[in-house]
Every structure is written in structure tokens, then in C-alpha cells.
N, C-alpha and C positions, 0 to 999 in steps of 0.2 A: 218644927226643927227643920232648919234649911239644910239642903244638901247641894255639897259643891260639885259641880260639873264641868271637867275639863274637855275642851273640845282643841283637838289638835288642827293644824292647818292640814286642810286637804290638797293632796297633788302638788305639793311644793315641788319636788322633785322633776313632775312631768312640766312644770311652768320653766324650770331652770332649761329643760331640754328644748322646750319651744322656741325660749329666746335666743339659745345657743344655734339652732337650725335657723331661725330667722336671719340672725346676724351673717351666717355661713351663706346664706342665699345673697343677702346685701354684697358681701365681699366677692361673691363668684360673679354676680351682675355687673359690679363696678371693673373687675379684672376684664370680663368680656367687652365691655363697653372701650375701655382703654386699648385692648388690642384690636378692635375694629376701626378704632378713630386714629389710631397709629400708621396703620398701614398706609390710608392716602395720603397723609400727611408725608411720608417716608419717600413716597413717589414726588410730591410737589418739591421737596427739597434735593432732586435730582437736577444736575445742571450740564450743560455741555461740557465737553473736554476743554474747550477754551474758555471757560468763565469758571468765575467762583463765586459764592454766596458771602454777602458782605457780612451776614451774622453767624453763618455757620463756619467760615473758615479765615475769618481774621480775628487776631486779638484784641483785647480793649482797645489798647493805644490804636492800632490798625484801624477800627471801629472809630475812633473819634477823629483820626485825621480824613477817613472816608466822609464822614458827616461834614466835617468843614469844607471838603472840597466840593462837596453837593450844594453847601451854602453859597461856595464862593463861584460855583458855576452859574448860579442863578443871578450873582451879582456881575459876573463878566458878561453874560449874555445880554444882560439889561443894558449894559455900558456901550456895549458892541452894537446893540440895536440905537443907541442914543449917539451913534458915532464918538463915542469917549475914547480916550485910551486907555488900553489895559496890558500896559508891557508890566513884566516882575517889578521895574522900579514902581509904578504905579501902584501895584498891590502890595508891595512893602511899606510904600510911603503911607498907605492908608489903613497898615495893620490889618490887613485881610489876611486870617490863618487858613491855610497852613504857611501862606506865602512869607508873613513876616518873620523877619530874621530876629526872633529875641530868645529869652531863657528858656521859654517854654517849647519853642521848635526844637532846640538843642536837647531838650530832655525826651523828647519823642521820635528820636533819630536822627537830629543835624541833617535833614534832607537839603539839598543842593538844587534849585531850580534852573532851568533854562528852557527858553521859548523857541520853537521852530514852527515853521509854516508851509505849507504849498506854494508852487510860485505863483498860483494865481490870489494866494492871500484867502483862500474859500476855508481852510482849515488850519487851526492853529493846535499845537501840542505842548501843552505845560509839563515838563518833566521833573518829577522830584526824585533825585537819586539819594538813597538812603546811605548815610556814612555810618550808621550802627543797624544793620538789618536784622542784628540779635533782638533789636527792640522793636524796630517797625520796618517793613519791607518798603519797596519804592512805589511810587503811584505816577500816574500820568493822568492829565485830564485832556482829551480830544474835544474841539469845539467846533462845530460847523458854523461857518460865519456866513454863508452863502446869502441868506436872507437878508441880511442887514446893507447890502452895497446900495439898492436902488430903492428901498421901500422903506420909509421910516417908520417907526412903530407907532401904533394908535392906543394901544394898551400894554399892560403887563403881559396879557396873554399871547399878543402878538411877539413879544421877545420870548416868552416860553416856548412857543413853535420851534424856535432854532435849537438843533439839536447838540447834546453833548454827551460823552460816554467817557466812564471811568476805568481805567486799568491798572493793574497791581501786578508786581514781580516781587519775591521774597528773597533778593538780594540787592547788590547796587545796581543802578538801572543799566543795562548793555546800550551798546553804542546803536543807533539806528542808521540805515543807508541814507545819509544826507550829503548834498554837494552843496557848498557856499551856505551851510546853515539851510537850507532848505530840504522837506521832505519830497518822496516821490508823489507824483499823480494821487489826488485823494481816493482813488478808486483800490489803491494798494497799500494805503497807510495800513488799515487794520491787519492786512496780511501780513505787511513788514513786522508789525508789533507782535504779532502771533509767532511767527517764524523764530524770532528771538527769545520767546517765552513769557511774552506778557499775557494775561489773563483779562478778560473784561470782568468787571464787577456787577452781579445783578444783585437784586434783594429779593428774599422771600420772607414776607413779612410775619409769618407764623414759625420761624426759625429762631432756637433761643440759646443753642450752644455755642459757644466762641472758641476759637481756634487756642489752643494753649499757649501762654507766653507770659513775659513778665510784666 
């Protein structure tokens, strides 16, 4: 005669409690790691009062314009080093964004570009005043051409050694103190930009937040 023996699972409740405690431990460690790693990143995102972060302070359309200007700056620097003309007409004819006057440029702020320089032609400033600042603010590209005058480039790296900086203001571009379409001495250009509200655009590549905008 066979006997039926029923064996109940032992410690099911204890196993569930163990799993729950382990899950809580994992969540606690993850939260602690996030808090620990966020602190240094927040410090890295800080910028000077006369600077803005390209990924943190610009909206998506402005980020696109900034990316176009960075690419255009490389093209301009190389052309200058090769002693090639880089007027606004040249850039527009070659359809170099954001200087090309096309439908896309109108949809991204309708920027009106002008070119001014220092008397010695060592610094050129491409100023794009936004016609629609609610869509995108104004941009300026400051190019140092000083290294192109007497020494032709031997490589792309030589051209890249010429400095360029990008500037932004969230409204139509204010007037700069120019005379006969010439800027003041190069040592005061950046101060002149800052005085009327321009901020230099810098990039923190670990930033991920964009400025709210359409």
C-alpha cells in the first residue's frame, strides 16, 4: 500500500524577502552612483558669464546653425590659407550653410549676413543677424587670418592652426562700433562683442540638455 506524502516548499516567504532586499540594494547603489557622478558633471557644465554652452544653452535649430558654422569655419580657414576669396558672395554661391540664402536658411531664422574686418585685415567677423529671434538667435564667426598672410599652408593642420571663435546673442545682432565698415583694433574686438551682449559659444561634450525652443 503506497503512502502519499505532500512536501510543501520550504522558505518561500524568506526567498521572496531576500529577492526584495537584493533589489532594494541594487537600486540604492545605482542611485548613489548617479548622485556621485552627477556632481562633477555639473561642475564641468559651468561656464563663464560671457560664455554659453552649445549643447546646454542653444535650442535644436541653433545647435544646427552652430554645427554649420563650425564646418564653415574650417572651410573658410582653409580657403584663407590658400589665398582664396571667402566673401559672403563666395560662400552663398558655393551654397555653404548657413551663408546660403535658401529656403532652409529662411526657416531657421532668416539670418542676414555681413562681413567686417579690422583695418589690418587680420581679423574678419561674419555677423548673422536673425530676422526671427523666436526661432533662432544671431550668430557671429570671428576668424583670425593673421597666419595666412606670409606663410602658405603645407597641410590641413597648418590651416587649422588659424583661430576662429563663434558667438551668439538671442536677439537681432546689435551694432558694433565700426568705422567705414572696419572693426576696432583686434585686441578689443572680443570686448566690443561682450559689451553689446554677445557671448562666446563653447562646447561641453558631456552635456545633453538643449535650450527650450521650437
